[in-house]
C-alpha positions as CSV (number, residue, x, y, z in Angstrom):
1,M,111.0,75.2,108.8
2,R,110.8,78.6,110.6
3,L,107.1,79.8,109.9
4,F,106.0,83.7,109.5
5,G,102.7,84.9,108.7
6,L,99.9,87.8,108.2
7,I,96.8,87.6,110.8
8,G,94.1,90.2,109.3
9,K,90.4,89.9,108.8
10,S,90.1,89.9,104.9
11,L,93.4,88.9,103.2
12,L,92.8,88.2,99.2
13,H,94.6,91.5,98.4
14,S,97.4,90.8,100.4
15,S,100.3,90.2,98.4
16,S,102.7,89.4,101.6
17,A,102.9,85.7,100.8
18,Q,104.4,86.4,97.7
19,Y,106.5,88.9,98.4
20,F,107.9,86.9,101.5
21,K,108.2,83.8,99.0
22,Q,110.3,85.9,96.4
23,K,112.8,87.3,99.6
24,F,113.0,84.1,100.8
25,E,114.4,82.8,97.4
26,K,116.6,86.0,96.9
27,E,118.4,85.9,100.0
28,N,118.6,82.4,99.9
29,I,116.6,81.1,102.9
30,I,115.4,77.9,102.8
31,D,114.3,76.9,106.1
32,A,111.5,79.7,106.3
33,E,107.6,80.3,104.5
34,F,105.2,82.8,105.2
35,C,101.2,81.9,105.1
36,L,98.4,84.1,105.3
37,F,95.6,83.2,108.5
38,E,92.7,85.2,107.9
39,L,91.1,85.7,111.5
40,A,87.0,86.0,112.1
41,D,87.9,87.6,115.8
42,I,90.7,88.9,116.9
43,H,90.4,85.9,119.9
44,D,91.0,83.7,117.0
45,Y,94.8,84.8,117.2
46,K,95.8,82.6,119.8
47,Y,94.8,79.2,118.1
48,I,97.3,80.5,115.1
49,I,100.2,80.5,117.3
50,L,99.0,76.8,119.3
51,E,98.4,75.1,115.9
52,N,101.8,76.5,114.3
53,P,104.6,75.2,116.8
54,N,107.1,76.5,114.2
55,L,105.5,80.2,114.3
56,N,108.0,82.5,115.0
57,G,106.3,86.2,114.0
58,L,103.7,87.8,112.6
59,T,102.8,91.1,110.6
60,V,99.6,92.4,111.3
61,T,97.0,94.1,109.6
62,S,93.3,95.6,109.3
63,P,91.3,95.7,111.7
64,F,93.8,93.8,114.4
65,K,96.8,96.4,114.9
66,Q,95.0,98.0,117.8
67,T,92.8,95.3,119.3
68,I,96.3,93.2,119.5
69,I,98.0,94.6,121.8
70,P,95.8,94.0,125.1
71,Y,97.4,90.3,123.7
72,I,100.6,91.8,123.6
73,T,103.3,90.8,126.4
74,V,106.2,93.1,125.4
75,L,105.2,96.5,124.0
76,S,107.4,98.0,122.2
77,D,107.9,102.3,123.6
78,T,107.1,103.3,119.7
79,A,103.8,100.4,119.4
80,Q,103.0,101.8,123.1
81,Q,103.1,105.4,121.8
82,I,101.6,105.1,118.4
83,G,98.4,102.4,120.3
84,A,99.3,100.0,117.7
85,V,101.3,97.0,116.5
86,N,102.1,95.5,113.1
87,V,104.5,93.3,113.6
88,I,104.9,90.2,116.7
89,D,107.8,88.4,117.5
90,I,107.0,85.0,119.2
91,K,109.3,83.7,121.9
92,R,108.4,80.1,122.7
93,K,110.6,79.6,126.1
94,N,109.8,76.3,128.5
95,H,106.1,75.7,127.3
96,Q,105.8,79.7,127.8
97,I,104.8,82.0,124.7
98,E,105.6,85.7,124.8
99,L,104.6,88.0,122.1
100,Y,106.8,90.9,121.5
101,G,105.0,93.7,119.9
102,Y,106.4,96.4,117.5
103,N,105.1,99.3,114.9
104,T,107.3,99.6,111.7
105,D,104.7,101.4,109.9
106,Y,105.3,104.5,111.2
107,W,109.2,104.0,109.8
108,G,108.0,102.9,106.7
109,F,106.1,106.2,106.1
110,E,108.3,108.3,107.6
111,Q,111.0,107.1,105.2
112,A,108.9,107.7,102.1
113,L,107.7,111.0,103.4
114,K,110.8,112.4,104.0
115,K,111.9,111.7,99.9
116,Q,109.0,113.6,99.0
117,L,109.9,116.7,101.1
118,N,110.9,119.9,100.1
119,G,111.0,121.7,103.2
120,N,107.9,123.8,103.1
121,E,105.3,121.5,104.0
122,Q,103.2,122.1,107.0
123,Y,99.2,120.4,106.5
124,A,98.7,117.1,105.6
125,I,95.2,115.2,105.0
126,V,95.1,111.5,107.0
127,L,92.6,109.6,105.4
128,G,91.4,106.7,107.8
129,N,91.7,106.1,111.6
130,G,92.8,102.7,111.7
131,G,96.8,101.3,113.2
132,A,98.1,102.6,109.9
133,A,96.8,106.1,110.3
134,K,98.3,106.1,114.0
135,A,101.6,105.8,112.7
136,V,101.3,108.2,110.1
137,E,99.7,110.8,112.7
138,F,103.0,109.7,114.8
139,V,105.4,110.8,112.0
140,L,103.1,114.0,111.5
141,N,103.5,115.0,114.7
142,T,107.0,114.3,115.3
143,L,108.0,116.7,111.8
144,G,105.5,119.4,113.4
145,F,102.4,119.3,110.6
146,Q,99.2,120.0,111.4
147,Y,96.6,117.9,109.8
148,V,93.2,116.5,109.1
149,L,91.5,113.4,109.7
150,V,89.1,112.1,106.9
151,S,87.3,109.0,108.3
152,R,84.1,106.8,108.0
153,T,83.7,106.9,112.0
154,K,84.1,110.1,114.0
155,S,87.5,111.3,114.9
156,T,88.6,112.9,118.4
157,K,90.7,114.8,116.6
158,T,89.6,117.6,113.8
159,I,91.5,120.5,112.4
160,T,89.1,122.8,110.4
161,Y,89.6,124.2,107.0
162,N,90.1,128.0,108.5
163,E,92.7,126.6,110.9
164,L,94.6,125.1,107.9
165,S,94.3,128.0,105.6
166,D,95.4,130.6,108.3
């Protein structure tokens, strides 16, 4: 049985397991299951991989989208540009394990945003500065938006209200 899962610090809110269970049933995928793997610390990811030899891939959520990067064997160009990973493909060969890291958050956000645009938008507010927010910033930069980051922690990039109103 192929195994897939989600790693994150607190996963009580996650509907991923139910989503994938329904998706596997709908697609008639009978050789796969999806599990939630709560981690207290990012360094614990390796135990999940080692203890689950059928684990083929992981999705990554808060707060590990950025801190997982040093453990990735091959990082996609987009994930590297964004500075965050939310999908890991696990390759096992000759007792070696390689982790391929990708970012699909940007694509999902870009598709959703483009459906809402009418062509006049120039400004945005980004709430947060974690891994998902990095993907949002990537899309906004690509589309030429100016934006303000609003976060509980200090950000290195800020735009004042006066700059937005010019």
